[in-house]
matplotlib code that plots the C-alpha trace (Angstrom):
import matplotlib.pyplot as plt

x = [110.5, 109.0, 106.9, 105.9, 104.4, 102.7, 100.9, 99.7, 98.4, 96.6, 94.9, 93.7, 92.4, 90.5, 89.0, 87.8, 86.4, 84.6, 83.0, 82.0, 80.2, 78.1, 80.0, 79.4, 81.9, 83.0, 84.0, 86.3, 90.1, 91.4, 94.6, 95.9, 95.6, 97.0, 100.0, 100.6, 100.4, 102.8, 105.2, 105.1, 105.6, 108.3, 110.3, 110.1, 113.5, 112.5, 109.4, 108.3, 104.8, 102.9, 100.7, 98.2, 98.9, 96.3, 97.4, 94.4, 94.6, 91.9, 91.2, 91.9, 93.6, 96.3, 96.8, 100.0, 100.8, 104.1, 106.4, 108.1, 111.2, 112.1, 114.4, 113.6, 117.0, 115.6, 116.8, 114.0, 113.3, 110.0, 109.3, 106.3, 104.6, 101.5, 100.2, 102.0, 103.5, 105.1, 106.0, 109.7, 110.4, 112.4, 113.3, 116.1, 117.3, 120.6, 120.6, 122.3, 121.3, 117.9, 118.2, 115.6, 115.9, 113.9, 115.0, 113.3, 116.0, 119.6, 118.5, 120.0, 120.0, 118.9, 120.2, 117.7, 118.6, 116.1, 113.3, 109.7, 107.1, 104.5, 106.9, 108.5, 105.2, 103.7, 106.2, 105.1, 108.5, 108.0, 104.6, 106.1, 108.9, 106.4, 104.1, 106.8, 108.4, 105.2, 103.1, 100.2, 98.8, 95.5, 94.1, 90.7, 89.0, 88.0, 87.5, 89.0, 87.7, 85.3, 88.2, 88.6, 91.5, 93.2, 93.6, 96.7, 96.7, 99.6, 100.2, 102.9, 106.0, 106.3, 103.5, 102.7, 99.1, 98.4, 100.2, 99.0, 98.0, 98.1, 96.1, 97.4, 94.9, 96.5, 94.6, 93.8, 94.2, 97.4, 98.9, 99.9, 99.3, 96.5, 95.7, 97.3, 95.6, 97.3, 95.0, 95.4, 95.0, 91.2, 90.8, 90.5, 92.2, 95.3, 97.1, 95.5, 97.7, 96.4, 99.0, 98.9, 101.0, 102.8, 105.8, 107.7, 111.4, 112.3, 115.9, 116.8, 120.2, 122.0, 122.6, 118.9, 119.3, 122.4, 122.7, 125.7, 125.0, 126.1, 124.6, 123.5, 120.9]
y = [66.1, 62.7, 64.3, 67.0, 64.4, 62.7, 66.0, 66.3, 62.7, 63.4, 66.4, 64.4, 61.7, 64.3, 65.8, 62.5, 61.5, 64.7, 64.5, 60.9, 61.9, 64.5, 67.5, 70.8, 72.0, 74.8, 72.2, 70.2, 70.7, 71.5, 69.4, 71.8, 74.8, 72.8, 71.9, 75.5, 76.6, 74.0, 74.7, 78.4, 78.0, 75.3, 77.5, 80.6, 81.9, 85.2, 87.3, 90.6, 91.3, 93.7, 91.8, 92.2, 89.8, 89.2, 87.3, 85.8, 84.7, 83.4, 86.9, 89.3, 89.9, 92.2, 93.2, 94.5, 95.8, 94.5, 94.2, 90.8, 90.2, 86.5, 84.0, 80.4, 79.6, 81.0, 84.6, 87.1, 90.6, 91.7, 95.4, 96.6, 99.7, 99.9, 100.3, 103.5, 102.2, 99.3, 101.0, 100.8, 97.6, 95.2, 91.6, 90.2, 86.6, 86.3, 82.5, 82.2, 85.0, 86.6, 90.4, 93.0, 96.8, 99.9, 101.7, 105.0, 105.5, 104.6, 102.3, 99.0, 95.9, 92.8, 89.4, 86.7, 83.2, 81.2, 81.3, 81.9, 79.8, 82.6, 84.8, 82.3, 80.6, 83.8, 83.5, 81.8, 80.1, 78.4, 77.1, 75.8, 74.0, 72.4, 71.4, 69.9, 68.0, 66.7, 63.6, 65.2, 67.5, 68.1, 70.4, 71.9, 74.8, 78.1, 81.8, 85.2, 88.6, 86.9, 85.2, 81.4, 79.9, 76.6, 75.9, 74.0, 72.5, 71.0, 69.8, 71.9, 70.2, 69.8, 69.6, 73.3, 73.4, 76.7, 76.2, 72.8, 73.2, 75.8, 76.6, 78.8, 80.3, 80.8, 82.8, 80.5, 83.3, 85.2, 82.2, 84.4, 83.6, 85.8, 84.4, 82.2, 80.9, 79.0, 76.9, 75.5, 71.8, 72.2, 74.0, 77.5, 80.4, 81.7, 83.7, 85.2, 86.7, 88.6, 89.2, 92.2, 93.2, 89.8, 89.7, 86.6, 86.4, 90.0, 91.0, 91.3, 92.8, 90.6, 93.6, 93.9, 90.6, 91.8, 94.4, 95.6, 94.5, 96.7, 94.8, 91.3, 90.1]
z = [96.0, 96.9, 99.7, 97.2, 94.9, 97.8, 98.6, 94.9, 95.0, 98.2, 96.8, 93.8, 96.1, 98.2, 95.1, 93.7, 97.1, 97.6, 94.1, 94.7, 97.9, 96.1, 97.4, 95.7, 93.2, 95.5, 98.2, 95.9, 96.2, 92.7, 92.2, 89.6, 91.8, 94.8, 92.7, 91.6, 95.3, 96.6, 93.8, 94.5, 98.2, 97.9, 95.4, 97.6, 98.8, 100.4, 101.0, 102.3, 103.7, 105.9, 108.4, 111.1, 114.0, 116.7, 119.8, 121.7, 125.3, 127.6, 128.9, 126.0, 122.7, 121.3, 117.7, 116.1, 112.6, 111.5, 108.5, 107.9, 106.0, 105.8, 104.1, 103.6, 105.2, 108.5, 108.8, 109.6, 110.6, 112.1, 112.6, 114.6, 113.1, 115.5, 118.1, 119.0, 122.2, 120.4, 117.1, 116.2, 118.0, 115.8, 116.2, 114.1, 113.6, 111.7, 111.6, 114.9, 117.3, 118.0, 118.9, 119.8, 119.7, 119.0, 115.8, 117.0, 119.6, 120.5, 123.3, 124.2, 122.0, 123.7, 122.7, 123.3, 124.4, 122.4, 119.8, 120.8, 118.9, 119.3, 117.2, 114.7, 113.8, 112.4, 109.5, 106.3, 106.0, 109.3, 108.1, 104.8, 106.6, 109.0, 106.1, 103.9, 106.8, 108.5, 107.8, 109.7, 107.0, 105.2, 102.5, 102.0, 100.4, 101.9, 101.1, 102.2, 101.3, 98.8, 97.0, 96.8, 98.7, 99.2, 102.9, 104.1, 107.6, 109.6, 113.2, 114.8, 116.3, 120.0, 122.5, 123.1, 124.4, 122.8, 119.5, 118.3, 114.7, 111.9, 108.8, 105.9, 103.4, 100.0, 97.3, 94.3, 91.8, 92.9, 94.8, 97.8, 101.5, 102.8, 106.3, 108.9, 112.0, 114.8, 117.1, 120.5, 121.3, 121.7, 118.4, 119.7, 117.7, 119.5, 116.7, 113.6, 111.0, 108.0, 105.3, 103.0, 100.0, 100.1, 97.7, 96.7, 96.3, 96.9, 97.1, 100.8, 101.8, 104.3, 106.6, 107.5, 109.4, 111.4, 114.2, 116.2, 119.7, 122.6, 125.5, 126.3, 128.7]

ax = plt.figure().add_subplot(projection="3d")
ax.plot(x, y, z, "-o")
ax.set_aspect("equal")
plt.show()
């Protein structure tokens, strides 16, 4: 909670500083809105959201439509719904083991050895944990689909050259995440996530995070 109040104080200082420098009203971080957003995010226990996820490399980019089910305690389920060649692929983390399978067929279930930042960092809960735990954060204002947003930024743990910092756009009116961008160490966009139909604190049955494994690799 101490860090939470530090964030609120930081937002107030930023707002006063921006006003004193003659910034326009649209450029000022509103401390009240910031407090509401941080409270909403920090009190989140689960969420469900559809999302468009774009992975950008030096040569090309690939975009996937997915559904995310996630618990703040770490468990998650990501289902790919498009493109067609990837639809049906599911990745599940039950808190201990990461498994992948395709729910369209009776194929093998693969048990993965470790987490992949390119997958886990597209989850809002990962961003929240990083933001609340880090001392390298900032807050600014932005927009998305003509709506005003508060933009939270955090440095990501580790020294991954392609996953260095992340920004989360949160709608000021509905207090829901609408966009997440992960940048490389030079400031280039590497992952862009657009969230749709984001639902806070939905009831998620425990069995959606568990699969019966029949083969390990």
